[in-house]
C-alpha positions as CSV (number, residue, x, y, z in Angstrom):
1,X,-22.0,239.0,-19.9
2,X,-23.4,235.7,-18.5
3,X,-21.1,233.5,-16.5
4,X,-21.2,230.0,-15.2
5,X,-22.1,229.7,-11.5
6,X,-19.4,229.5,-9.0
7,X,-18.9,226.2,-7.1
8,X,-18.1,226.3,-3.3
9,X,-14.4,226.5,-2.8
10,X,-13.7,227.7,-6.3
11,X,-12.3,231.2,-6.8
12,X,-14.0,231.6,-10.1
13,X,-15.6,229.3,-12.7
14,X,-13.8,231.4,-15.3
15,X,-10.5,230.0,-14.0
16,X,-11.6,226.4,-14.8
17,X,-10.1,224.6,-17.8
18,X,-12.4,224.0,-20.8
19,X,-12.9,220.3,-19.9
20,X,-14.1,221.2,-16.3
21,X,-16.4,223.9,-17.7
22,X,-18.0,221.3,-20.1
23,X,-18.4,218.9,-17.2
24,X,-20.1,221.5,-15.1
25,X,-22.4,222.5,-17.9
26,X,-23.4,218.8,-18.5
27,X,-24.1,218.4,-14.8
28,X,-26.3,221.4,-14.7
29,X,-28.2,220.3,-17.8
30,X,-28.8,216.9,-16.2
31,X,-30.1,218.3,-13.0
32,X,-32.3,220.7,-14.9
33,X,-33.9,217.8,-16.9
34,X,-34.4,215.8,-13.6
35,X,-36.2,218.7,-12.0
36,X,-38.4,219.3,-15.1
37,X,-39.2,215.6,-15.1
38,X,-40.2,215.5,-11.4
39,X,-42.4,218.6,-11.8
40,X,-44.1,217.0,-14.8
41,X,-44.7,213.8,-12.8
42,X,-46.2,215.7,-9.9
43,X,-48.4,217.7,-12.2
44,X,-49.7,214.5,-13.9
45,X,-50.5,212.9,-10.6
46,X,-52.4,216.0,-9.5
47,X,-54.2,216.3,-12.8
48,X,-55.7,212.7,-12.8
49,X,-58.4,213.4,-10.1
50,X,-59.2,216.8,-11.6
51,X,-59.7,215.3,-15.1
52,X,-61.8,212.5,-13.6
53,X,-63.9,215.1,-11.7
54,X,-64.5,217.1,-14.9
55,X,-65.2,214.2,-17.3
56,X,-66.8,211.8,-14.8
57,X,-70.4,212.9,-15.2
58,X,-70.2,212.7,-19.0
59,X,-68.5,209.2,-18.8
60,X,-71.2,208.0,-16.4
61,X,-74.0,209.3,-18.6
62,X,-72.6,207.6,-21.7
63,X,-72.1,204.3,-19.8
64,X,-75.6,204.4,-18.4
65,X,-77.5,205.1,-21.6
66,X,-79.3,202.0,-22.7
67,X,-78.7,200.1,-19.4
68,X,-81.2,197.4,-18.6
69,X,-80.8,196.3,-14.9
70,X,-82.3,193.1,-13.4
71,X,-84.2,193.8,-10.2
72,X,-85.0,190.3,-9.2
73,X,-86.6,187.0,-10.1
74,X,-90.2,187.3,-11.3
75,X,-91.1,184.8,-8.6
76,X,-90.2,187.5,-6.0
77,X,-93.2,189.5,-7.1
78,X,-96.5,187.6,-6.6
79,X,-99.5,188.4,-8.8
80,X,-101.7,191.1,-7.2
81,X,-99.0,192.4,-4.8
82,X,-96.8,195.4,-4.7
83,X,-93.3,195.0,-3.3
84,X,-90.2,197.1,-2.8
85,X,-87.1,196.3,-4.8
86,X,-83.7,198.0,-5.3
87,X,-81.0,198.0,-7.9
88,X,-77.5,199.5,-8.4
89,X,-77.6,202.7,-10.5
90,X,-75.7,202.3,-13.8
91,X,-74.5,205.8,-13.3
92,X,-72.8,205.0,-10.0
93,X,-69.0,204.8,-9.4
94,X,-67.3,201.9,-7.8
95,X,-66.7,203.9,-4.6
96,X,-70.3,205.1,-4.2
97,X,-71.2,202.2,-1.8
98,X,-74.7,202.1,-0.5
99,X,-75.6,205.4,-2.0
100,X,-75.5,203.7,-5.4
101,X,-78.7,201.7,-4.6
102,X,-82.0,203.0,-6.0
103,X,-85.3,201.7,-4.7
104,X,-88.5,201.2,-6.7
105,X,-91.9,199.7,-6.3
106,X,-92.9,196.7,-8.3
107,X,-96.6,195.9,-8.9
108,X,-97.4,192.6,-10.6
109,X,-100.7,192.8,-12.4
110,X,-100.6,189.3,-14.1
111,X,-98.1,186.6,-15.0
112,X,-96.6,188.8,-17.7
113,X,-97.7,192.3,-16.8
114,X,-95.9,194.5,-14.3
115,X,-95.6,198.2,-13.3
116,X,-92.3,199.4,-11.9
117,X,-92.7,202.8,-10.2
118,X,-89.9,205.2,-9.2
119,X,-90.0,205.6,-5.5
120,X,-89.9,209.4,-5.7
121,X,-93.1,211.4,-5.3
122,X,-94.0,213.3,-8.5
123,X,-94.4,216.5,-6.4
124,X,-90.9,217.1,-4.8
125,X,-89.3,213.8,-4.9
126,X,-89.9,212.4,-1.4
127,X,-89.9,208.6,-1.2
128,X,-93.4,207.2,-1.2
129,X,-94.6,204.3,0.9
130,X,-97.0,201.5,-0.1
131,X,-99.9,200.7,2.2
132,X,-101.4,197.4,1.2
133,X,-104.4,197.8,3.5
134,X,-105.7,200.9,1.7
135,X,-104.1,200.1,-1.7
136,X,-102.5,203.5,-1.8
137,X,-99.0,205.0,-2.2
138,X,-98.5,207.8,0.3
139,X,-96.0,210.6,0.4
140,X,-94.9,211.4,4.0
141,X,-93.7,214.9,3.1
142,X,-96.8,216.7,1.8
143,X,-99.6,214.2,1.9
144,X,-99.6,213.2,-1.8
145,X,-101.5,210.0,-2.5
146,X,-101.6,207.6,-5.5
147,X,-103.7,204.6,-6.4
148,X,-102.2,201.2,-6.8
149,X,-101.8,201.7,-10.5
150,X,-99.7,204.8,-9.8
151,X,-102.3,207.4,-10.9
152,X,-102.8,210.5,-8.7
153,X,-105.4,210.1,-5.9
154,X,-105.0,213.4,-4.0
155,X,-102.6,216.0,-2.6
156,X,-100.1,218.4,-4.2
157,X,-98.8,216.1,-7.0
158,X,-100.3,217.1,-10.4
159,X,-99.7,213.7,-12.0
160,X,-99.1,210.0,-11.2
161,X,-95.9,208.2,-10.2
162,X,-93.1,207.9,-12.8
163,X,-92.7,204.5,-14.2
164,X,-89.7,202.5,-15.5
165,X,-89.9,200.6,-18.7
166,X,-89.5,196.9,-18.1
167,X,-89.2,193.5,-19.8
168,X,-88.9,189.9,-18.7
169,X,-85.6,188.2,-19.5
170,X,-85.8,184.5,-18.7
171,X,-86.9,184.4,-15.1
172,X,-85.7,188.0,-14.3
173,X,-87.6,191.2,-14.3
174,X,-85.4,193.8,-16.0
175,X,-86.0,197.6,-16.1
176,X,-84.5,200.3,-18.2
177,X,-82.6,202.3,-15.6
178,X,-80.2,204.4,-17.8
179,X,-82.5,207.4,-17.6
180,X,-84.5,208.5,-14.6
181,X,-88.1,208.7,-15.9
182,X,-89.3,212.3,-15.8
183,X,-91.6,214.6,-17.8
184,X,-88.7,216.6,-19.1
185,X,-86.5,213.7,-20.3
186,X,-87.6,211.2,-22.9
187,X,-86.4,207.7,-22.0
188,X,-84.3,205.9,-24.5
189,X,-82.4,202.7,-25.0
190,X,-80.1,201.1,-27.5
191,X,-82.5,198.4,-28.6
192,X,-85.6,200.5,-29.4
193,X,-86.9,204.0,-28.6
194,X,-89.2,204.4,-25.6
195,X,-91.9,207.0,-25.5
196,X,-92.1,209.6,-22.9
197,X,-94.5,208.9,-20.0
198,X,-97.4,211.3,-20.4
199,X,-99.1,213.1,-17.5
200,X,-102.2,211.5,-16.1
201,X,-105.4,213.3,-17.0
202,X,-108.6,212.1,-15.4
203,X,-108.8,208.3,-15.4
204,X,-106.3,207.8,-18.2
205,X,-102.8,206.7,-17.5
206,X,-99.8,205.3,-19.4
207,X,-100.1,201.8,-20.7
208,X,-97.7,199.2,-19.2
209,X,-95.0,198.4,-21.7
210,X,-93.0,195.3,-22.3
211,X,-90.4,194.2,-24.8
């Protein structure tokens, strides 16, 4: 037979009058509810970062799809020159700091025509450098080389540099940065579909695109 717990200094809870037994039961019920509430609060606090960790990638991807990012005023890119630019990744979190910055190479062909190259080599992703004297992009890791239009010149890469889709909005050059341009992933945006960048074969290459 279950019995109420004995309080210190009490001979037996069974000796208590009915009113005292009811008060003791109410007190125990209250303390039990407080303990359950505190445990639930602690569990909720611990669950927030875990849920954020599990759902963060999906939320970032959803937020980044269709993202057009300005990378600078068009006057920053003189005609006939190739310059380095950077932008904040739309998939980054507020606490990513400097790691959220993504670099790219911008080549201005004419007043309204640009090429925006991903800085990553098409071989293994090392950042390529632009050498204006030789008009070549060079990869420092394995010696890959690309012509100024991004097409493959020599070395291990089997194709040219990946390009971002772009448009001119007012005086700003804007690129579609929601998806990293790759052969495996077809770029897309909310306003209109974008075709996948095709591998370079011989002298052919992808045609620059604008809105």
